[in-house]
Jmol script that loads the backbone (N, CA, C; Angstrom):
load data "model"
ATOM      1  N   UNK A   1    -103.074  -1.490 -77.076  1.00  0.00           N
ATOM      2  CA  UNK A   1    -103.104  -3.382 -77.006  1.00  0.00           C
ATOM      3  C   UNK A   1    -103.502  -4.450 -77.589  1.00  0.00           C
ATOM      4  N   UNK A   2    -103.278  -5.329 -78.097  1.00  0.00           N
ATOM      5  CA  UNK A   2    -102.738  -6.202 -78.905  1.00  0.00           C
ATOM      6  C   UNK A   2    -103.698  -7.335 -77.854  1.00  0.00           C
ATOM      7  N   UNK A   3    -105.777  -7.624 -78.300  1.00  0.00           N
ATOM      8  CA  UNK A   3    -106.318  -8.741 -77.938  1.00  0.00           C
ATOM      9  C   UNK A   3    -105.020 -10.247 -77.635  1.00  0.00           C
ATOM     10  N   UNK A   4    -105.466 -11.200 -76.842  1.00  0.00           N
ATOM     11  CA  UNK A   4    -105.131 -12.562 -76.610  1.00  0.00           C
ATOM     12  C   UNK A   4    -106.342 -13.294 -75.868  1.00  0.00           C
ATOM     13  N   UNK A   5    -106.789 -13.314 -76.989  1.00  0.00           N
ATOM     14  CA  UNK A   5    -108.189 -13.963 -76.763  1.00  0.00           C
ATOM     15  C   UNK A   5    -107.834 -15.703 -75.071  1.00  0.00           C
ATOM     16  N   UNK A   6    -106.886 -15.803 -75.293  1.00  0.00           N
ATOM     17  CA  UNK A   6    -107.182 -17.187 -73.850  1.00  0.00           C
ATOM     18  C   UNK A   6    -106.750 -16.803 -73.194  1.00  0.00           C
ATOM     19  N   UNK A   7    -105.810 -15.039 -72.999  1.00  0.00           N
ATOM     20  CA  UNK A   7    -105.641 -14.673 -71.601  1.00  0.00           C
ATOM     21  C   UNK A   7    -107.507 -14.497 -71.165  1.00  0.00           C
ATOM     22  N   UNK A   8    -108.047 -13.156 -72.516  1.00  0.00           N
ATOM     23  CA  UNK A   8    -109.537 -13.298 -71.947  1.00  0.00           C
ATOM     24  C   UNK A   8    -110.526 -14.879 -71.452  1.00  0.00           C
ATOM     25  N   UNK A   9    -110.215 -15.911 -72.152  1.00  0.00           N
ATOM     26  CA  UNK A   9    -111.381 -17.034 -71.965  1.00  0.00           C
ATOM     27  C   UNK A   9    -110.817 -17.597 -71.140  1.00  0.00           C
ATOM     28  N   UNK A  10    -109.528 -17.891 -70.965  1.00  0.00           N
ATOM     29  CA  UNK A  10    -109.578 -18.441 -69.087  1.00  0.00           C
ATOM     30  C   UNK A  10    -109.575 -17.307 -68.013  1.00  0.00           C
ATOM     31  N   UNK A  11    -109.800 -16.115 -68.047  1.00  0.00           N
ATOM     32  CA  UNK A  11    -110.211 -14.662 -66.967  1.00  0.00           C
ATOM     33  C   UNK A  11    -111.796 -14.631 -66.818  1.00  0.00           C
ATOM     34  N   UNK A  12    -112.441 -14.659 -68.509  1.00  0.00           N
ATOM     35  CA  UNK A  12    -113.940 -15.313 -67.852  1.00  0.00           C
ATOM     36  C   UNK A  12    -114.164 -16.203 -67.417  1.00  0.00           C
ATOM     37  N   UNK A  13    -113.170 -17.154 -67.754  1.00  0.00           N
ATOM     38  CA  UNK A  13    -114.261 -18.924 -67.174  1.00  0.00           C
ATOM     39  C   UNK A  13    -114.218 -18.980 -65.850  1.00  0.00           C
ATOM     40  N   UNK A  14    -113.167 -18.547 -65.425  1.00  0.00           N
ATOM     41  CA  UNK A  14    -112.752 -17.975 -64.350  1.00  0.00           C
ATOM     42  C   UNK A  14    -113.779 -17.513 -63.058  1.00  0.00           C
ATOM     43  N   UNK A  15    -113.538 -16.380 -64.231  1.00  0.00           N
ATOM     44  CA  UNK A  15    -114.515 -15.185 -62.938  1.00  0.00           C
ATOM     45  C   UNK A  15    -116.707 -16.056 -62.746  1.00  0.00           C
ATOM     46  N   UNK A  16    -116.852 -16.173 -63.885  1.00  0.00           N
ATOM     47  CA  UNK A  16    -117.946 -16.754 -64.077  1.00  0.00           C
ATOM     48  C   UNK A  16    -117.839 -17.797 -63.032  1.00  0.00           C
ATOM     49  N   UNK A  17    -117.216 -19.361 -62.575  1.00  0.00           N
ATOM     50  CA  UNK A  17    -116.753 -20.276 -62.203  1.00  0.00           C
ATOM     51  C   UNK A  17    -116.417 -19.564 -59.901  1.00  0.00           C
ATOM     52  N   UNK A  18    -115.347 -18.602 -60.381  1.00  0.00           N
ATOM     53  CA  UNK A  18    -115.910 -17.427 -59.007  1.00  0.00           C
ATOM     54  C   UNK A  18    -117.033 -17.007 -58.837  1.00  0.00           C
ATOM     55  N   UNK A  19    -118.511 -16.747 -59.356  1.00  0.00           N
ATOM     56  CA  UNK A  19    -119.379 -15.652 -58.657  1.00  0.00           C
ATOM     57  C   UNK A  19    -120.236 -17.326 -58.951  1.00  0.00           C
ATOM     58  N   UNK A  20    -120.339 -18.434 -59.659  1.00  0.00           N
ATOM     59  CA  UNK A  20    -120.545 -19.969 -59.240  1.00  0.00           C
ATOM     60  C   UNK A  20    -120.525 -20.091 -57.771  1.00  0.00           C
ATOM     61  N   UNK A  21    -119.179 -20.175 -57.820  1.00  0.00           N
ATOM     62  CA  UNK A  21    -118.737 -21.295 -55.957  1.00  0.00           C
ATOM     63  C   UNK A  21    -119.658 -19.691 -54.858  1.00  0.00           C
ATOM     64  N   UNK A  22    -119.830 -18.852 -55.053  1.00  0.00           N
ATOM     65  CA  UNK A  22    -120.380 -17.804 -54.389  1.00  0.00           C
ATOM     66  C   UNK A  22    -121.455 -19.012 -53.845  1.00  0.00           C
ATOM     67  N   UNK A  23    -122.087 -18.662 -55.395  1.00  0.00           N
ATOM     68  CA  UNK A  23    -123.396 -19.208 -54.775  1.00  0.00           C
ATOM     69  C   UNK A  23    -123.770 -20.523 -54.772  1.00  0.00           C
ATOM     70  N   UNK A  24    -123.089 -21.281 -54.838  1.00  0.00           N
ATOM     71  CA  UNK A  24    -123.210 -23.463 -53.657  1.00  0.00           C
ATOM     72  C   UNK A  24    -122.880 -22.834 -52.006  1.00  0.00           C
ATOM     73  N   UNK A  25    -122.197 -21.477 -52.287  1.00  0.00           N
ATOM     74  CA  UNK A  25    -121.720 -21.525 -50.713  1.00  0.00           C
ATOM     75  C   UNK A  25    -122.878 -20.906 -49.950  1.00  0.00           C
ATOM     76  N   UNK A  26    -124.116 -20.435 -50.750  1.00  0.00           N
ATOM     77  CA  UNK A  26    -125.577 -20.460 -50.185  1.00  0.00           C
ATOM     78  C   UNK A  26    -126.215 -21.820 -50.325  1.00  0.00           C
ATOM     79  N   UNK A  27    -125.491 -22.828 -51.074  1.00  0.00           N
ATOM     80  CA  UNK A  27    -126.894 -24.375 -50.635  1.00  0.00           C
ATOM     81  C   UNK A  27    -125.964 -25.050 -50.292  1.00  0.00           C
ATOM     82  N   UNK A  28    -124.984 -24.263 -49.697  1.00  0.00           N
ATOM     83  CA  UNK A  28    -124.544 -25.286 -48.430  1.00  0.00           C
ATOM     84  C   UNK A  28    -123.680 -26.729 -48.796  1.00  0.00           C
ATOM     85  N   UNK A  29    -123.104 -25.975 -50.629  1.00  0.00           N
ATOM     86  CA  UNK A  29    -122.045 -26.863 -50.619  1.00  0.00           C
ATOM     87  C   UNK A  29    -121.408 -25.871 -51.178  1.00  0.00           C
ATOM     88  N   UNK A  30    -119.615 -26.959 -50.645  1.00  0.00           N
ATOM     89  CA  UNK A  30    -118.320 -26.777 -50.133  1.00  0.00           C
ATOM     90  C   UNK A  30    -117.504 -27.039 -51.075  1.00  0.00           C
ATOM     91  N   UNK A  31    -117.233 -28.836 -50.782  1.00  0.00           N
ATOM     92  CA  UNK A  31    -116.365 -28.915 -51.196  1.00  0.00           C
ATOM     93  C   UNK A  31    -116.015 -29.528 -52.503  1.00  0.00           C
ATOM     94  N   UNK A  32    -117.029 -30.183 -53.204  1.00  0.00           N
ATOM     95  CA  UNK A  32    -117.552 -29.688 -55.014  1.00  0.00           C
ATOM     96  C   UNK A  32    -116.944 -28.270 -55.878  1.00  0.00           C
ATOM     97  N   UNK A  33    -117.724 -27.181 -55.115  1.00  0.00           N
ATOM     98  CA  UNK A  33    -117.553 -26.032 -56.023  1.00  0.00           C
ATOM     99  C   UNK A  33    -115.897 -25.222 -55.986  1.00  0.00           C
ATOM    100  N   UNK A  34    -115.789 -26.050 -53.934  1.00  0.00           N
ATOM    101  CA  UNK A  34    -113.917 -25.677 -54.042  1.00  0.00           C
ATOM    102  C   UNK A  34    -113.014 -26.632 -54.648  1.00  0.00           C
ATOM    103  N   UNK A  35    -113.034 -27.490 -55.603  1.00  0.00           N
ATOM    104  CA  UNK A  35    -112.169 -27.533 -55.934  1.00  0.00           C
ATOM    105  C   UNK A  35    -112.613 -27.207 -57.816  1.00  0.00           C
ATOM    106  N   UNK A  36    -113.355 -26.808 -58.309  1.00  0.00           N
ATOM    107  CA  UNK A  36    -114.171 -26.239 -59.130  1.00  0.00           C
ATOM    108  C   UNK A  36    -112.744 -25.271 -58.620  1.00  0.00           C
ATOM    109  N   UNK A  37    -113.415 -24.230 -58.495  1.00  0.00           N
ATOM    110  CA  UNK A  37    -113.089 -22.503 -58.351  1.00  0.00           C
ATOM    111  C   UNK A  37    -110.951 -23.073 -58.077  1.00  0.00           C
ATOM    112  N   UNK A  38    -110.884 -24.132 -57.475  1.00  0.00           N
ATOM    113  CA  UNK A  38    -109.475 -24.290 -57.715  1.00  0.00           C
ATOM    114  C   UNK A  38    -108.612 -24.064 -59.080  1.00  0.00           C
ATOM    115  N   UNK A  39    -109.014 -25.395 -59.810  1.00  0.00           N
ATOM    116  CA  UNK A  39    -108.903 -26.334 -61.129  1.00  0.00           C
ATOM    117  C   UNK A  39    -108.906 -24.640 -61.885  1.00  0.00           C
ATOM    118  N   UNK A  40    -110.186 -24.192 -62.067  1.00  0.00           N
ATOM    119  CA  UNK A  40    -110.870 -23.682 -62.815  1.00  0.00           C
ATOM    120  C   UNK A  40    -110.175 -22.372 -63.212  1.00  0.00           C
ATOM    121  N   UNK A  41    -109.434 -21.605 -61.715  1.00  0.00           N
ATOM    122  CA  UNK A  41    -108.511 -20.283 -61.713  1.00  0.00           C
ATOM    123  C   UNK A  41    -107.158 -20.977 -62.118  1.00  0.00           C
ATOM    124  N   UNK A  42    -106.760 -21.329 -61.832  1.00  0.00           N
ATOM    125  CA  UNK A  42    -105.925 -22.241 -62.203  1.00  0.00           C
ATOM    126  C   UNK A  42    -105.117 -22.088 -63.598  1.00  0.00           C
ATOM    127  N   UNK A  43    -106.606 -22.204 -63.932  1.00  0.00           N
ATOM    128  CA  UNK A  43    -106.478 -22.223 -65.730  1.00  0.00           C
ATOM    129  C   UNK A  43    -105.737 -20.964 -66.264  1.00  0.00           C
ATOM    130  N   UNK A  44    -106.391 -20.094 -65.519  1.00  0.00           N
ATOM    131  CA  UNK A  44    -105.696 -18.868 -65.666  1.00  0.00           C
ATOM    132  C   UNK A  44    -103.915 -18.059 -65.587  1.00  0.00           C
ATOM    133  N   UNK A  45    -104.460 -18.175 -64.103  1.00  0.00           N
ATOM    134  CA  UNK A  45    -103.376 -18.426 -63.737  1.00  0.00           C
ATOM    135  C   UNK A  45    -101.706 -19.354 -64.771  1.00  0.00           C
ATOM    136  N   UNK A  46    -101.759 -20.535 -64.840  1.00  0.00           N
ATOM    137  CA  UNK A  46    -100.388 -20.496 -65.729  1.00  0.00           C
ATOM    138  C   UNK A  46    -100.936 -20.169 -67.006  1.00  0.00           C
ATOM    139  N   UNK A  47    -101.782 -19.905 -67.751  1.00  0.00           N
ATOM    140  CA  UNK A  47    -102.377 -19.352 -69.155  1.00  0.00           C
ATOM    141  C   UNK A  47    -100.916 -17.769 -69.238  1.00  0.00           C
ATOM    142  N   UNK A  48    -101.887 -17.035 -67.917  1.00  0.00           N
ATOM    143  CA  UNK A  48    -100.594 -15.797 -67.298  1.00  0.00           C
ATOM    144  C   UNK A  48     -99.294 -15.947 -67.725  1.00  0.00           C
ATOM    145  N   UNK A  49     -99.249 -17.360 -66.330  1.00  0.00           N
ATOM    146  CA  UNK A  49     -97.416 -16.981 -66.479  1.00  0.00           C
ATOM    147  C   UNK A  49     -96.846 -17.632 -68.009  1.00  0.00           C
ATOM    148  N   UNK A  50     -97.864 -18.581 -68.561  1.00  0.00           N
ATOM    149  CA  UNK A  50     -97.333 -19.035 -70.182  1.00  0.00           C
ATOM    150  C   UNK A  50     -96.484 -17.580 -70.477  1.00  0.00           C
ATOM    151  N   UNK A  51     -97.424 -16.809 -70.534  1.00  0.00           N
ATOM    152  CA  UNK A  51     -97.347 -16.085 -71.800  1.00  0.00           C
ATOM    153  C   UNK A  51     -95.847 -15.202 -71.025  1.00  0.00           C
ATOM    154  N   UNK A  52     -95.463 -15.418 -70.138  1.00  0.00           N
ATOM    155  CA  UNK A  52     -93.962 -14.806 -69.332  1.00  0.00           C
ATOM    156  C   UNK A  52     -92.925 -15.464 -68.644  1.00  0.00           C
ATOM    157  N   UNK A  53     -93.219 -16.637 -69.435  1.00  0.00           N
ATOM    158  CA  UNK A  53     -92.497 -17.677 -69.633  1.00  0.00           C
ATOM    159  C   UNK A  53     -90.335 -17.240 -69.794  1.00  0.00           C
ATOM    160  N   UNK A  54     -89.757 -17.674 -69.222  1.00  0.00           N
ATOM    161  CA  UNK A  54     -88.376 -17.635 -69.905  1.00  0.00           C
ATOM    162  C   UNK A  54     -88.169 -18.632 -70.353  1.00  0.00           C
ATOM    163  N   UNK A  55     -88.779 -19.685 -71.267  1.00  0.00           N
ATOM    164  CA  UNK A  55     -88.392 -19.931 -72.708  1.00  0.00           C
ATOM    165  C   UNK A  55     -89.872 -21.084 -72.740  1.00  0.00           C
ATOM    166  N   UNK A  56     -89.445 -21.848 -74.101  1.00  0.00           N
ATOM    167  CA  UNK A  56     -90.015 -22.175 -75.431  1.00  0.00           C
ATOM    168  C   UNK A  56     -90.538 -23.486 -74.247  1.00  0.00           C
ATOM    169  N   UNK A  57     -89.457 -23.790 -73.960  1.00  0.00           N
ATOM    170  CA  UNK A  57     -89.998 -25.462 -72.860  1.00  0.00           C
ATOM    171  C   UNK A  57     -90.789 -25.110 -71.346  1.00  0.00           C
ATOM    172  N   UNK A  58     -90.467 -23.824 -71.176  1.00  0.00           N
ATOM    173  CA  UNK A  58     -91.789 -22.931 -70.025  1.00  0.00           C
ATOM    174  C   UNK A  58     -92.771 -22.870 -70.748  1.00  0.00           C
ATOM    175  N   UNK A  59     -92.668 -22.085 -71.247  1.00  0.00           N
ATOM    176  CA  UNK A  59     -94.353 -21.661 -71.999  1.00  0.00           C
ATOM    177  C   UNK A  59     -94.807 -23.136 -72.349  1.00  0.00           C
ATOM    178  N   UNK A  60     -94.706 -24.243 -73.296  1.00  0.00           N
ATOM    179  CA  UNK A  60     -95.036 -25.068 -73.363  1.00  0.00           C
ATOM    180  C   UNK A  60     -95.750 -26.442 -71.751  1.00  0.00           C
ATOM    181  N   UNK A  61     -94.419 -25.823 -70.933  1.00  0.00           N
ATOM    182  CA  UNK A  61     -94.521 -26.381 -69.672  1.00  0.00           C
ATOM    183  C   UNK A  61     -95.842 -25.483 -68.618  1.00  0.00           C
ATOM    184  N   UNK A  62     -95.955 -24.659 -68.551  1.00  0.00           N
ATOM    185  CA  UNK A  62     -97.071 -23.678 -68.196  1.00  0.00           C
ATOM    186  C   UNK A  62     -98.664 -24.546 -69.157  1.00  0.00           C
ATOM    187  N   UNK A  63     -98.700 -24.119 -70.466  1.00  0.00           N
ATOM    188  CA  UNK A  63     -99.327 -24.347 -71.308  1.00  0.00           C
ATOM    189  C   UNK A  63    -100.094 -25.909 -70.287  1.00  0.00           C
ATOM    190  N   UNK A  64     -99.234 -27.180 -70.920  1.00  0.00           N
ATOM    191  CA  UNK A  64     -99.683 -28.364 -70.549  1.00  0.00           C
ATOM    192  C   UNK A  64    -100.322 -28.226 -69.265  1.00  0.00           C
ATOM    193  N   UNK A  65     -99.957 -27.705 -68.210  1.00  0.00           N
ATOM    194  CA  UNK A  65    -100.311 -27.284 -66.502  1.00  0.00           C
ATOM    195  C   UNK A  65    -101.797 -27.033 -66.942  1.00  0.00           C
ATOM    196  N   UNK A  66    -101.617 -26.204 -67.816  1.00  0.00           N
ATOM    197  CA  UNK A  66    -103.415 -25.196 -68.044  1.00  0.00           C
ATOM    198  C   UNK A  66    -104.323 -26.114 -68.666  1.00  0.00           C
ATOM    199  N   UNK A  67    -103.369 -26.447 -69.010  1.00  0.00           N
ATOM    200  CA  UNK A  67    -104.845 -28.066 -70.067  1.00  0.00           C
ATOM    201  C   UNK A  67    -105.344 -28.960 -69.219  1.00  0.00           C
ATOM    202  N   UNK A  68    -104.109 -29.864 -68.857  1.00  0.00           N
ATOM    203  CA  UNK A  68    -104.897 -30.602 -67.915  1.00  0.00           C
ATOM    204  C   UNK A  68    -105.795 -29.471 -66.835  1.00  0.00           C
ATOM    205  N   UNK A  69    -106.035 -28.547 -66.011  1.00  0.00           N
ATOM    206  CA  UNK A  69    -106.410 -27.981 -65.785  1.00  0.00           C
ATOM    207  C   UNK A  69    -107.504 -27.589 -66.192  1.00  0.00           C
ATOM    208  N   UNK A  70    -107.742 -27.800 -67.285  1.00  0.00           N
ATOM    209  CA  UNK A  70    -108.784 -27.034 -67.849  1.00  0.00           C
ATOM    210  C   UNK A  70    -109.492 -28.411 -67.634  1.00  0.00           C
ATOM    211  N   UNK A  71    -108.479 -29.856 -67.540  1.00  0.00           N
ATOM    212  CA  UNK A  71    -109.699 -31.417 -67.877  1.00  0.00           C
ATOM    213  C   UNK A  71    -110.110 -31.471 -66.453  1.00  0.00           C
ATOM    214  N   UNK A  72    -110.120 -31.475 -65.696  1.00  0.00           N
ATOM    215  CA  UNK A  72    -110.143 -30.903 -64.287  1.00  0.00           C
ATOM    216  C   UNK A  72    -111.191 -30.631 -63.886  1.00  0.00           C
ATOM    217  N   UNK A  73    -111.285 -29.048 -64.717  1.00  0.00           N
ATOM    218  CA  UNK A  73    -112.413 -27.806 -65.171  1.00  0.00           C
ATOM    219  C   UNK A  73    -114.387 -29.119 -64.996  1.00  0.00           C
ATOM    220  N   UNK A  74    -113.042 -29.174 -66.384  1.00  0.00           N
ATOM    221  CA  UNK A  74    -114.436 -30.382 -66.595  1.00  0.00           C
ATOM    222  C   UNK A  74    -114.892 -30.960 -66.305  1.00  0.00           C
ATOM    223  N   UNK A  75    -114.217 -31.862 -65.886  1.00  0.00           N
ATOM    224  CA  UNK A  75    -114.168 -32.838 -64.330  1.00  0.00           C
ATOM    225  C   UNK A  75    -115.467 -32.128 -64.012  1.00  0.00           C
ATOM    226  N   UNK A  76    -115.621 -31.910 -62.125  1.00  0.00           N
ATOM    227  CA  UNK A  76    -115.753 -30.924 -61.770  1.00  0.00           C
ATOM    228  C   UNK A  76    -117.556 -30.309 -62.165  1.00  0.00           C
ATOM    229  N   UNK A  77    -116.982 -29.571 -62.913  1.00  0.00           N
ATOM    230  CA  UNK A  77    -118.794 -29.480 -64.079  1.00  0.00           C
ATOM    231  C   UNK A  77    -119.989 -30.469 -63.981  1.00  0.00           C
ATOM    232  N   UNK A  78    -119.154 -31.453 -64.618  1.00  0.00           N
ATOM    233  CA  UNK A  78    -119.762 -32.888 -65.086  1.00  0.00           C
ATOM    234  C   UNK A  78    -120.622 -33.120 -64.047  1.00  0.00           C
ATOM    235  N   UNK A  79    -119.099 -33.143 -62.540  1.00  0.00           N
ATOM    236  CA  UNK A  79    -119.744 -33.937 -61.525  1.00  0.00           C
ATOM    237  C   UNK A  79    -121.279 -32.901 -60.931  1.00  0.00           C
ATOM    238  N   UNK A  80    -121.001 -31.882 -60.560  1.00  0.00           N
ATOM    239  CA  UNK A  80    -121.661 -30.296 -59.789  1.00  0.00           C
ATOM    240  C   UNK A  80    -122.893 -30.370 -60.518  1.00  0.00           C
ATOM    241  N   UNK A  81    -123.515 -30.540 -62.639  1.00  0.00           N
ATOM    242  CA  UNK A  81    -124.514 -30.357 -62.817  1.00  0.00           C
ATOM    243  C   UNK A  81    -125.026 -32.230 -62.355  1.00  0.00           C
ATOM    244  N   UNK A  82    -124.825 -33.465 -62.645  1.00  0.00           N
ATOM    245  CA  UNK A  82    -125.117 -34.429 -62.620  1.00  0.00           C
ATOM    246  C   UNK A  82    -125.576 -35.119 -61.549  1.00  0.00           C
ATOM    247  N   UNK A  83    -124.886 -34.443 -59.996  1.00  0.00           N
ATOM    248  CA  UNK A  83    -125.492 -34.602 -58.861  1.00  0.00           C
ATOM    249  C   UNK A  83    -126.763 -33.402 -58.202  1.00  0.00           C
ATOM    250  N   UNK A  84    -126.616 -32.839 -59.189  1.00  0.00           N
ATOM    251  CA  UNK A  84    -128.149 -31.850 -59.194  1.00  0.00           C
ATOM    252  C   UNK A  84    -127.516 -30.451 -58.198  1.00  0.00           C
ATOM    253  N   UNK A  85    -126.049 -30.229 -57.997  1.00  0.00           N
ATOM    254  CA  UNK A  85    -126.100 -28.835 -57.450  1.00  0.00           C
ATOM    255  C   UNK A  85    -125.758 -27.663 -58.650  1.00  0.00           C
ATOM    256  N   UNK A  86    -125.763 -27.791 -59.612  1.00  0.00           N
ATOM    257  CA  UNK A  86    -125.511 -26.821 -60.828  1.00  0.00           C
ATOM    258  C   UNK A  86    -126.816 -27.378 -62.105  1.00  0.00           C
ATOM    259  N   UNK A  87    -127.165 -25.987 -62.332  1.00  0.00           N
ATOM    260  CA  UNK A  87    -128.412 -26.422 -63.761  1.00  0.00           C
ATOM    261  C   UNK A  87    -127.355 -26.688 -64.785  1.00  0.00           C
ATOM    262  N   UNK A  88    -128.269 -27.870 -65.731  1.00  0.00           N
ATOM    263  CA  UNK A  88    -127.885 -28.190 -66.480  1.00  0.00           C
ATOM    264  C   UNK A  88    -128.156 -27.116 -68.305  1.00  0.00           C
ATOM    265  N   UNK A  89    -128.130 -25.825 -67.977  1.00  0.00           N
ATOM    266  CA  UNK A  89    -128.129 -23.834 -68.380  1.00  0.00           C
ATOM    267  C   UNK A  89    -126.470 -24.570 -68.482  1.00  0.00           C
ATOM    268  N   UNK A  90    -126.216 -23.778 -67.698  1.00  0.00           N
ATOM    269  CA  UNK A  90    -125.120 -23.114 -66.903  1.00  0.00           C
ATOM    270  C   UNK A  90    -123.978 -23.992 -67.392  1.00  0.00           C
ATOM    271  N   UNK A  91    -124.757 -25.544 -66.851  1.00  0.00           N
ATOM    272  CA  UNK A  91    -123.338 -25.966 -66.710  1.00  0.00           C
ATOM    273  C   UNK A  91    -122.583 -26.457 -68.523  1.00  0.00           C
ATOM    274  N   UNK A  92    -123.411 -26.548 -69.764  1.00  0.00           N
ATOM    275  CA  UNK A  92    -123.280 -26.922 -70.388  1.00  0.00           C
ATOM    276  C   UNK A  92    -122.698 -25.810 -70.913  1.00  0.00           C
ATOM    277  N   UNK A  93    -122.997 -24.781 -70.656  1.00  0.00           N
ATOM    278  CA  UNK A  93    -122.344 -22.848 -71.043  1.00  0.00           C
ATOM    279  C   UNK A  93    -120.323 -23.159 -70.522  1.00  0.00           C
ATOM    280  N   UNK A  94    -120.524 -23.801 -69.474  1.00  0.00           N
ATOM    281  CA  UNK A  94    -119.195 -23.742 -68.957  1.00  0.00           C
ATOM    282  C   UNK A  94    -118.646 -25.119 -69.495  1.00  0.00           C
ATOM    283  N   UNK A  95    -118.977 -25.801 -70.093  1.00  0.00           N
ATOM    284  CA  UNK A  95    -118.471 -27.069 -70.008  1.00  0.00           C
ATOM    285  C   UNK A  95    -118.194 -26.303 -72.204  1.00  0.00           C
ATOM    286  N   UNK A  96    -119.014 -26.035 -72.708  1.00  0.00           N
ATOM    287  CA  UNK A  96    -118.529 -25.025 -73.647  1.00  0.00           C
ATOM    288  C   UNK A  96    -117.468 -24.399 -73.484  1.00  0.00           C
ATOM    289  N   UNK A  97    -117.496 -23.622 -72.222  1.00  0.00           N
ATOM    290  CA  UNK A  97    -115.994 -22.686 -72.096  1.00  0.00           C
ATOM    291  C   UNK A  97    -115.103 -23.817 -71.969  1.00  0.00           C
ATOM    292  N   UNK A  98    -115.188 -24.884 -71.218  1.00  0.00           N
ATOM    293  CA  UNK A  98    -113.853 -25.089 -71.430  1.00  0.00           C
ATOM    294  C   UNK A  98    -113.715 -26.233 -72.590  1.00  0.00           C
ATOM    295  N   UNK A  99    -114.566 -26.905 -73.029  1.00  0.00           N
ATOM    296  CA  UNK A  99    -113.764 -27.050 -74.281  1.00  0.00           C
ATOM    297  C   UNK A  99    -113.158 -26.364 -75.625  1.00  0.00           C
ATOM    298  N   UNK A 100    -113.558 -25.390 -75.578  1.00  0.00           N
ATOM    299  CA  UNK A 100    -113.285 -23.968 -76.761  1.00  0.00           C
ATOM    300  C   UNK A 100    -111.280 -23.934 -75.597  1.00  0.00           C
ATOM    301  N   UNK A 101    -111.344 -24.335 -74.772  1.00  0.00           N
ATOM    302  CA  UNK A 101    -109.940 -23.069 -74.062  1.00  0.00           C
ATOM    303  C   UNK A 101    -109.269 -24.539 -74.761  1.00  0.00           C
ATOM    304  N   UNK A 102    -109.251 -25.957 -74.337  1.00  0.00           N
ATOM    305  CA  UNK A 102    -108.938 -27.319 -74.009  1.00  0.00           C
ATOM    306  C   UNK A 102    -107.986 -26.401 -75.577  1.00  0.00           C
ATOM    307  N   UNK A 103    -108.844 -26.414 -76.929  1.00  0.00           N
ATOM    308  CA  UNK A 103    -108.720 -26.783 -78.622  1.00  0.00           C
ATOM    309  C   UNK A 103    -107.305 -25.407 -78.743  1.00  0.00           C
ATOM    310  N   UNK A 104    -107.981 -24.272 -77.892  1.00  0.00           N
ATOM    311  CA  UNK A 104    -106.994 -23.216 -77.911  1.00  0.00           C
ATOM    312  C   UNK A 104    -105.632 -23.437 -77.418  1.00  0.00           C
ATOM    313  N   UNK A 105    -105.518 -24.506 -76.594  1.00  0.00           N
ATOM    314  CA  UNK A 105    -104.699 -23.891 -75.397  1.00  0.00           C
ATOM    315  C   UNK A 105    -103.820 -25.645 -76.498  1.00  0.00           C
ATOM    316  N   UNK A 106    -104.251 -26.467 -76.783  1.00  0.00           N
ATOM    317  CA  UNK A 106    -103.828 -27.442 -77.812  1.00  0.00           C
ATOM    318  C   UNK A 106    -102.698 -27.108 -78.846  1.00  0.00           C
ATOM    319  N   UNK A 107    -103.922 -26.169 -79.583  1.00  0.00           N
ATOM    320  CA  UNK A 107    -103.441 -25.688 -80.711  1.00  0.00           C
ATOM    321  C   UNK A 107    -101.682 -24.840 -80.057  1.00  0.00           C
ATOM    322  N   UNK A 108    -102.051 -23.989 -79.644  1.00  0.00           N
ATOM    323  CA  UNK A 108    -100.819 -22.871 -79.117  1.00  0.00           C
ATOM    324  C   UNK A 108     -99.447 -24.816 -79.044  1.00  0.00           C
ATOM    325  N   UNK A 109     -99.599 -24.923 -78.075  1.00  0.00           N
ATOM    326  CA  UNK A 109     -98.820 -26.479 -77.781  1.00  0.00           C
ATOM    327  C   UNK A 109     -98.219 -26.940 -78.237  1.00  0.00           C
ATOM    328  N   UNK A 110     -99.396 -27.498 -79.635  1.00  0.00           N
ATOM    329  CA  UNK A 110     -98.671 -27.995 -80.557  1.00  0.00           C
ATOM    330  C   UNK A 110     -98.457 -27.274 -81.756  1.00  0.00           C
ATOM    331  N   UNK A 111     -98.138 -26.112 -82.408  1.00  0.00           N
ATOM    332  CA  UNK A 111     -97.078 -25.154 -83.248  1.00  0.00           C
ATOM    333  C   UNK A 111     -96.165 -24.914 -82.094  1.00  0.00           C
ATOM    334  N   UNK A 112     -96.071 -24.406 -80.233  1.00  0.00           N
ATOM    335  CA  UNK A 112     -94.750 -24.498 -80.178  1.00  0.00           C
ATOM    336  C   UNK A 112     -94.215 -25.322 -80.459  1.00  0.00           C
ATOM    337  N   UNK A 113     -94.770 -26.750 -80.090  1.00  0.00           N
ATOM    338  CA  UNK A 113     -93.882 -27.872 -79.830  1.00  0.00           C
ATOM    339  C   UNK A 113     -92.932 -27.876 -81.632  1.00  0.00           C
ATOM    340  N   UNK A 114     -93.656 -27.204 -82.725  1.00  0.00           N
ATOM    341  CA  UNK A 114     -93.464 -27.818 -84.083  1.00  0.00           C
ATOM    342  C   UNK A 114     -92.671 -26.659 -84.082  1.00  0.00           C
ATOM    343  N   UNK A 115     -92.505 -25.454 -83.731  1.00  0.00           N
ATOM    344  CA  UNK A 115     -92.105 -23.962 -84.308  1.00  0.00           C
ATOM    345  C   UNK A 115     -90.283 -24.264 -83.615  1.00  0.00           C
ATOM    346  N   UNK A 116     -89.813 -25.401 -83.788  1.00  0.00           N
ATOM    347  CA  UNK A 116     -87.899 -26.026 -83.383  1.00  0.00           C
ATOM    348  C   UNK A 116     -87.425 -25.065 -83.320  1.00  0.00           C
TER     349      UNK A 116
END
end "model"
wireframe off; spacefill off
backbone 0.3
color backbone group
């Protein structure tokens, strides 16, 4: 079976965030981390939906949502880092993952739009 890089990367990010969420509950931080887990898991979910899209427009739309969610995820990670709930090393790793995902999704969207 052929490897799908964006599926793997979005899944890996979501999994790391879910594990982080479990840890943040032990620190009694519920609100910011809940927002983070929602946006981070949405990236992968919309990626999965895009891959099963019924049309090119649907494909682009789902990846556009995934891209927006990746920017929201980036925001929540920065906020958790800057408020002291997330250590700098972990935050920077997650931020790098987000940026890489954003670049891949942008390339996918651009390519899909130019292949009319």
